[in-house]
C-alpha positions as semicolon CSV with decimal commas, in nm:
position;residue;x (nm);y (nm);z (nm)
1;M;0,164;-3,318;-2,550
2;T;-0,170;-3,408;-2,391
3;T;-0,255;-3,743;-2,240
4;N;-0,582;-3,925;-2,183
5;H;-0,463;-4,093;-1,862
6;Q;-0,383;-3,827;-1,605
7;P;-0,357;-3,890;-1,230
8;P;-0,605;-3,706;-1,006
9;A;-0,545;-3,331;-0,982
10;T;-0,475;-3,346;-0,608
11;N;-0,191;-3,592;-0,668
12;R;-0,044;-3,377;-0,943
13;Y;-0,043;-3,070;-0,718
14;R;0,123;-3,266;-0,438
15;A;0,389;-3,379;-0,684
16;L;0,500;-3,020;-0,750
17;T;0,861;-2,964;-0,649
18;G;0,991;-2,695;-0,418
19;D;1,141;-2,511;-0,717
20;Q;0,803;-2,506;-0,890
21;K;0,621;-2,381;-0,582
22;R;0,875;-2,107;-0,510
23;A;0,866;-1,983;-0,869
24;F;0,488;-1,959;-0,839
25;I;0,502;-1,775;-0,504
26;A;0,755;-1,522;-0,636
27;T;0,544;-1,428;-0,937
28;F;0,213;-1,438;-0,749
29;L;0,332;-1,203;-0,476
30;G;0,503;-0,973;-0,724
31;W;0,183;-0,943;-0,929
32;M;-0,034;-0,907;-0,617
33;F;0,172;-0,613;-0,497
34;D;0,158;-0,473;-0,850
35;G;-0,220;-0,482;-0,816
36;F;-0,206;-0,313;-0,477
37;D;0,031;-0,036;-0,583
38;F;-0,169;0,044;-0,897
39;T;-0,526;0,023;-0,768
40;V;-0,454;0,216;-0,448
41;L;-0,458;0,523;-0,675
42;T;-0,828;0,476;-0,745
43;F;-0,911;0,525;-0,376
44;I;-0,721;0,851;-0,327
45;L;-0,787;1,048;-0,647
46;I;-1,010;1,294;-0,463
47;D;-0,732;1,366;-0,211
48;I;-0,480;1,422;-0,491
49;Q;-0,718;1,661;-0,668
50;R;-0,755;1,856;-0,344
51;T;-0,381;1,869;-0,269
52;F;-0,267;1,981;-0,614
53;A;-0,586;2,160;-0,727
54;V;-0,626;1,957;-1,047
55;D;-0,944;1,850;-1,224
56;A;-1,072;1,499;-1,282
57;V;-0,908;1,474;-1,624
58;L;-0,560;1,536;-1,485
59;A;-0,628;1,305;-1,192
60;G;-0,735;1,028;-1,430
61;A;-0,423;1,087;-1,639
62;L;-0,219;0,947;-1,349
63;G;-0,373;0,608;-1,420
64;T;-0,346;0,640;-1,796
65;V;0,024;0,723;-1,796
66;T;0,097;0,422;-1,576
67;L;-0,084;0,191;-1,819
68;V;0,092;0,337;-2,121
69;M;0,437;0,309;-1,961
70;R;0,369;-0,056;-1,882
71;L;0,437;-0,121;-2,250
72;I;0,796;0,002;-2,214
73;G;0,847;-0,206;-1,901
74;G;0,696;-0,514;-2,060
75;V;0,913;-0,495;-2,370
76;V;1,238;-0,412;-2,189
77;S;1,187;-0,666;-1,911
78;G;1,069;-0,931;-2,156
79;A;1,374;-0,879;-2,378
80;M;1,600;-0,904;-2,072
81;A;1,418;-1,221;-1,963
82;D;1,491;-1,382;-2,300
83;K;1,855;-1,277;-2,302
84;W;1,967;-1,300;-1,937
85;G;1,706;-1,521;-1,772
86;R;1,366;-1,466;-1,608
87;K;1,482;-1,404;-1,249
88;L;1,697;-1,094;-1,296
89;P;1,438;-0,871;-1,467
90;L;1,170;-0,991;-1,223
91;M;1,381;-0,878;-0,928
92;L;1,481;-0,550;-1,093
93;S;1,118;-0,476;-1,182
94;I;1,001;-0,535;-0,825
95;V;1,271;-0,307;-0,686
96;W;1,190;-0,044;-0,952
97;L;0,816;-0,032;-0,885
98;S;0,871;-0,034;-0,506
99;I;1,100;0,266;-0,522
100;F;0,870;0,476;-0,739
101;A;0,558;0,376;-0,545
102;F;0,735;0,490;-0,227
103;L;0,859;0,815;-0,379
104;S;0,510;0,897;-0,508
105;G;0,408;0,966;-0,151
106;F;0,665;1,249;-0,131
107;S;0,550;1,435;-0,442
108;T;0,555;1,811;-0,406
109;S;0,362;1,889;-0,724
110;Y;0,128;1,727;-0,972
111;T;0,404;1,724;-1,233
112;M;0,635;1,534;-0,999
113;L;0,363;1,282;-0,913
114;F;0,281;1,234;-1,283
115;A;0,647;1,161;-1,360
116;L;0,680;0,917;-1,069
117;R;0,365;0,727;-1,168
118;A;0,496;0,704;-1,524
119;L;0,821;0,554;-1,396
120;F;0,623;0,324;-1,168
121;G;0,443;0,191;-1,475
122;I;0,771;0,064;-1,623
123;G;0,826;-0,164;-1,324
124;M;0,464;-0,276;-1,326
125;G;0,494;-0,395;-1,685
126;G;0,824;-0,565;-1,611
127;V;0,694;-0,788;-1,332
128;W;0,436;-0,954;-1,556
129;A;0,667;-1,001;-1,855
130;A;0,942;-1,173;-1,655
131;G;0,739;-1,347;-1,386
132;M;0,482;-1,531;-1,596
133;P;0,731;-1,729;-1,809
134;L;0,944;-1,796;-1,500
135;T;0,656;-1,979;-1,333
136;L;0,488;-2,137;-1,635
137;E;0,815;-2,280;-1,768
138;H;0,859;-2,450;-1,431
139;W;0,510;-2,602;-1,414
140;P;0,391;-2,916;-1,599
141;A;0,177;-2,858;-1,909
142;D;-0,136;-3,020;-1,763
143;L;-0,139;-2,775;-1,469
144;R;-0,034;-2,468;-1,665
145;G;-0,387;-2,330;-1,705
146;A;-0,461;-2,356;-1,334
147;A;-0,127;-2,193;-1,249
148;S;-0,200;-1,916;-1,497
149;G;-0,535;-1,844;-1,335
150;L;-0,395;-1,844;-0,984
151;L;-0,117;-1,609;-1,090
152;Q;-0,344;-1,365;-1,270
153;G;-0,577;-1,368;-0,971
154;G;-0,297;-1,211;-0,770
155;F;-0,393;-0,872;-0,915
156;A;-0,744;-0,906;-0,773
157;W;-0,603;-0,992;-0,430
158;G;-0,391;-0,679;-0,459
159;F;-0,704;-0,475;-0,531
160;I;-0,875;-0,627;-0,226
161;L;-0,566;-0,554;-0,015
162;A;-0,578;-0,191;-0,132
163;A;-0,947;-0,169;-0,040
164;F;-0,879;-0,291;0,313
165;A;-0,575;-0,063;0,347
166;F;-0,796;0,228;0,252
167;R;-1,057;0,117;0,503
168;Y;-0,825;0,058;0,798
169;I;-0,489;0,234;0,739
170;Y;-0,594;0,548;0,555
171;P;-0,825;0,676;0,836
172;I;-0,537;0,669;1,083
173;F;-0,352;0,938;0,885
174;S;-0,630;1,113;0,691
175;G;-0,685;1,370;0,964
176;A;-0,332;1,508;0,925
177;G;-0,371;1,712;0,608
178;D;-0,258;1,522;0,298
179;L;-0,069;1,255;0,496
180;G;-0,334;0,991;0,429
181;W;-0,285;0,957;0,053
182;R;0,092;0,990;0,089
183;V;0,107;0,696;0,330
184;M;-0,112;0,489;0,098
185;F;0,143;0,537;-0,179
186;S;0,453;0,492;0,033
187;V;0,357;0,155;0,181
188;G;0,426;0,039;-0,175
189;I;0,791;-0,007;-0,073
190;A;0,693;-0,342;0,083
191;P;0,740;-0,557;-0,233
192;A;1,114;-0,486;-0,224
193;L;1,133;-0,727;0,069
194;L;1,066;-1,011;-0,175
195;V;1,384;-0,959;-0,374
196;P;1,645;-1,114;-0,138
197;W;1,425;-1,422;-0,103
198;I;1,382;-1,455;-0,480
199;A;1,756;-1,419;-0,532
200;A;1,836;-1,687;-0,276
201;R;1,551;-1,936;-0,311
202;V;1,395;-1,920;-0,659
203;R;1,557;-2,122;-0,935
204;E;1,593;-1,994;-1,290
205;S;1,357;-2,135;-1,554
206;P;1,479;-2,484;-1,654
207;V;1,350;-2,429;-2,009
208;W;1,553;-2,109;-2,047
209;L;1,863;-2,271;-1,895
210;E;1,839;-2,564;-2,137
211;R;1,805;-2,329;-2,431
212;Q;2,116;-2,138;-2,323
213;R;2,305;-2,466;-2,306
214;L;2,194;-2,568;-2,654
215;V;2,278;-2,229;-2,804
216;A;2,623;-2,229;-2,643
217;A;2,690;-2,581;-2,768
218;S;2,591;-2,492;-3,125
219;G;2,796;-2,173;-3,130
220;R;2,525;-1,987;-3,324
221;V;2,459;-1,615;-3,289
222;E;2,092;-1,524;-3,257
223;R;1,909;-1,207;-3,345
224;P;1,770;-0,990;-3,064
225;P;1,438;-1,132;-2,941
226;I;1,241;-0,817;-3,028
227;V;1,347;-0,854;-3,392
228;R;1,226;-1,215;-3,404
229;L;0,873;-1,106;-3,315
230;F;0,835;-0,931;-3,649
231;Q;0,985;-1,193;-3,875
232;R;0,753;-1,374;-4,114
233;D;0,698;-1,683;-3,897
234;L;0,600;-1,487;-3,584
235;I;0,446;-1,158;-3,695
236;G;0,100;-1,313;-3,728
237;T;0,124;-1,449;-3,374
238;T;0,245;-1,112;-3,244
239;L;-0,040;-0,920;-3,407
240;Q;-0,315;-1,165;-3,310
241;C;-0,200;-1,180;-2,947
242;A;-0,176;-0,800;-2,926
243;A;-0,527;-0,766;-3,073
244;L;-0,662;-1,022;-2,828
245;M;-0,504;-0,848;-2,529
246;T;-0,642;-0,515;-2,649
247;A;-0,992;-0,664;-2,645
248;F;-0,922;-0,812;-2,300
249;M;-0,814;-0,471;-2,171
250;F;-1,117;-0,290;-2,316
251;S;-1,332;-0,547;-2,138
252;Y;-1,147;-0,511;-1,805
253;Y;-1,143;-0,131;-1,789
254;S;-1,503;-0,100;-1,904
255;I;-1,603;-0,328;-1,615
256;T;-1,385;-0,180;-1,341
257;F;-1,287;0,184;-1,393
258;W;-1,627;0,354;-1,366
259;Y;-1,791;0,092;-1,145
260;A;-1,737;0,271;-0,813
261;T;-1,867;0,593;-0,969
262;L;-2,178;0,410;-1,095
263;L;-2,246;0,278;-0,745
264;R;-2,190;0,612;-0,576
265;S;-2,418;0,785;-0,829
266;R;-2,693;0,553;-0,705
267;G;-2,618;0,631;-0,341
268;I;-2,453;0,294;-0,277
269;E;-2,140;0,249;-0,064
270;P;-1,902;0,082;-0,315
271;L;-1,666;-0,115;-0,087
272;A;-1,878;-0,431;-0,051
273;Y;-1,949;-0,447;-0,424
274;L;-1,585;-0,385;-0,516
275;V;-1,470;-0,661;-0,283
276;T;-1,738;-0,893;-0,427
277;L;-1,630;-0,817;-0,784
278;N;-1,264;-0,879;-0,709
279;L;-1,328;-1,189;-0,502
280;G;-1,522;-1,317;-0,802
281;Q;-1,219;-1,250;-1,019
282;A;-0,981;-1,409;-0,768
283;L;-1,194;-1,726;-0,776
284;G;-1,281;-1,712;-1,145
285;N;-0,921;-1,678;-1,267
286;P;-0,803;-2,019;-1,141
287;A;-1,141;-2,182;-1,212
288;W;-1,132;-2,087;-1,580
289;G;-0,763;-2,168;-1,598
290;W;-0,845;-2,517;-1,465
291;I;-1,130;-2,554;-1,714
292;S;-0,899;-2,453;-1,999
293;D;-0,669;-2,745;-1,909
294;R;-0,950;-2,981;-2,003
295;R;-1,163;-3,064;-2,305
296;L;-1,273;-2,706;-2,382
297;G;-0,912;-2,594;-2,417
298;R;-0,797;-2,232;-2,406
299;R;-1,018;-2,109;-2,690
300;G;-1,336;-2,278;-2,573
301;A;-1,293;-2,164;-2,214
302;V;-1,220;-1,804;-2,316
303;T;-1,525;-1,799;-2,541
304;L;-1,760;-1,943;-2,278
305;A;-1,636;-1,706;-2,006
306;A;-1,669;-1,405;-2,239
307;V;-2,023;-1,494;-2,343
308;L;-2,132;-1,547;-1,982
309;G;-1,980;-1,210;-1,893
310;V;-2,177;-1,042;-2,170
311;A;-2,495;-1,216;-2,051
312;A;-2,439;-1,068;-1,703
313;V;-2,426;-0,707;-1,831
314;P;-2,793;-0,623;-1,757
315;L;-2,751;-0,739;-1,397
316;F;-2,420;-0,560;-1,354
317;T;-2,485;-0,212;-1,492
318;L;-2,854;-0,172;-1,576
319;A;-3,032;-0,324;-1,275
320;T;-3,097;-0,108;-0,968
321;G;-3,207;-0,363;-0,708
322;H;-2,934;-0,441;-0,457
323;T;-2,972;-0,820;-0,473
324;V;-2,968;-0,827;-0,853
325;M;-2,671;-0,588;-0,866
326;W;-2,481;-0,805;-0,620
327;L;-2,550;-1,111;-0,833
328;G;-2,428;-0,916;-1,135
329;A;-2,104;-0,834;-0,952
330;V;-2,051;-1,202;-0,870
331;V;-2,107;-1,327;-1,225
332;M;-1,910;-1,044;-1,382
333;G;-1,620;-1,105;-1,146
334;V;-1,615;-1,480;-1,200
335;C;-1,667;-1,468;-1,578
336;G;-1,619;-1,117;-1,719
337;I;-1,291;-1,060;-1,533
338;G;-1,225;-1,423;-1,445
339;I;-1,152;-1,473;-1,815
340;W;-0,808;-1,325;-1,745
341;G;-0,703;-1,650;-1,581
342;M;-0,624;-1,789;-1,926
343;A;-0,425;-1,493;-2,058
344;P;-0,079;-1,578;-1,916
345;T;-0,079;-1,941;-2,026
346;Y;-0,227;-1,868;-2,370
347;L;0,036;-1,602;-2,441
348;T;0,330;-1,805;-2,314
349;E;0,215;-2,104;-2,519
350;R;0,186;-1,900;-2,838
351;F;0,550;-1,787;-2,840
352;P;0,869;-1,997;-2,867
353;T;1,126;-2,001;-2,587
354;I;1,354;-1,746;-2,754
355;V;1,082;-1,477;-2,728
356;R;0,866;-1,610;-2,444
357;G;0,950;-1,306;-2,232
358;V;0,931;-1,023;-2,484
359;G;0,648;-1,170;-2,696
360;P;0,384;-1,200;-2,422
361;G;0,518;-0,880;-2,262
362;L;0,473;-0,683;-2,584
363;A;0,129;-0,829;-2,658
364;Y;-0,003;-0,790;-2,303
365;H;0,114;-0,435;-2,252
366;T;0,029;-0,316;-2,603
367;G;-0,324;-0,416;-2,508
368;A;-0,291;-0,225;-2,180
369;A;-0,165;0,088;-2,358
370;I;-0,442;0,089;-2,619
371;G;-0,703;-0,020;-2,367
372;S;-0,614;0,276;-2,145
373;V;-0,845;0,490;-2,363
374;T;-1,148;0,290;-2,246
375;P;-1,230;0,510;-1,943
376;T;-1,205;0,821;-2,162
377;F;-1,427;0,665;-2,429
378;I;-1,695;0,581;-2,174
379;G;-1,667;0,937;-2,043
380;M;-1,726;1,069;-2,397
381;L;-2,038;0,855;-2,429
382;Q;-2,167;1,015;-2,110
383;Q;-2,093;1,363;-2,242
384;R;-2,309;1,281;-2,544
385;G;-2,601;1,208;-2,315
386;M;-2,574;0,832;-2,259
387;P;-2,632;0,724;-1,897
388;L;-2,323;0,579;-1,731
389;G;-2,477;0,233;-1,683
390;T;-2,574;0,216;-2,051
391;A;-2,233;0,338;-2,166
392;M;-2,058;0,075;-1,955
393;A;-2,297;-0,196;-2,076
394;S;-2,234;-0,112;-2,442
395;V;-1,856;-0,125;-2,416
396;I;-1,850;-0,436;-2,193
397;A;-2,071;-0,625;-2,439
398;A;-1,876;-0,515;-2,747
399;A;-1,540;-0,599;-2,586
400;G;-1,657;-0,938;-2,460
401;L;-1,786;-1,042;-2,802
402;T;-1,461;-0,923;-2,960
403;V;-1,260;-1,140;-2,719
404;A;-1,477;-1,441;-2,804
405;T;-1,408;-1,382;-3,175
406;V;-1,039;-1,289;-3,184
407;I;-0,932;-1,591;-2,975
408;W;-1,033;-1,812;-3,271
409;F;-0,791;-1,634;-3,507
410;G;-0,511;-1,833;-3,341
411;P;-0,460;-2,206;-3,280
412;E;-0,552;-2,407;-2,972
413;T;-0,253;-2,421;-2,736
414;R;-0,359;-2,656;-2,455
415;G;-0,087;-2,916;-2,393
416;T;0,181;-2,721;-2,580
417;R;0,529;-2,853;-2,510
418;F;0,793;-2,589;-2,434
419;D;1,080;-2,677;-2,668
420;P;1,414;-2,519;-2,565
421;E;1,534;-2,555;-2,925
422;H;1,296;-2,285;-3,047
């Protein structure tokens, strides 16, 4: 429930317990390393093409297969989170992605690397599906939007970390044949160091624990969570959330995937612009999450951020002046990608406790799987003669307006109380 008499935000943050803070840290770091391990691929595609003599289509398929396999990881981890608790699948997913990120650096063929990146995708999907409800079920409702934004911003910090690793670690090994790209992959073992700490210090979701107590006391037998998603009372929620996340993903990949190529085609070194874009996201995610905790609510904040992102399209992809392009990167990062700050809390608030792992996991990663065609679609527009900047602008605008529309097909969720009974 919402209240009209809230203490100042600083006091509410100070009142967070150790359990709440540790749950946040676990998910934030897990998602940040997810971002690092996935986006590091975008910096070393040329090296992979050279090592295995594959074309750009096959190189790009390494990213696509990861995104598609996230759906499997999201559903499996989410179902486990609803049945056995949020902590276990979060830890297993982190170990899983760390192992396959590490092994990717030892690939002896393109086929082997493709298989390892597919398996990596399962763990990547699992971290989000288990970690988000773990944290958001710990945090108070009036801070849930801000927490959501901070968590989602972890992916942007992972991207920035990958950019700096490429700038400072990669050159140390790049002179030794193909060792450079292999090291970049293999440092992905680092997230596994989080697992012992999570096991020892992070408490299970109190909402999930209370539900288990109530179910045990009643003696009732419940259907598997994945089945509940498609029953009459939830199927509309499942479909609307999946459609919304698909629009989100089309927006994200149309903004990010071809951006470095656009810059390089104009003779611009991309690192500064990529860091600017992702810093904008890292700041925009919590800012919009905080805004969504207030009068605008989730739907109003999503709509405003999406519209501002669309308005920034001419600056972001069509302008050629450096100052204007930089401004476009700032606004697009803060608004166009910053909109993601509201995704975790909106999804977790739409689904009841019994499916709060598998429901958001399915919706989020269905969107990722379908949205994985976005880079290919933009490539097709280029093949038909459309300049890259124009192709990106068209898809970004269409996706942003779709987000601003589909969000209104569902109810407002700000202030939703997590009821262990349901």
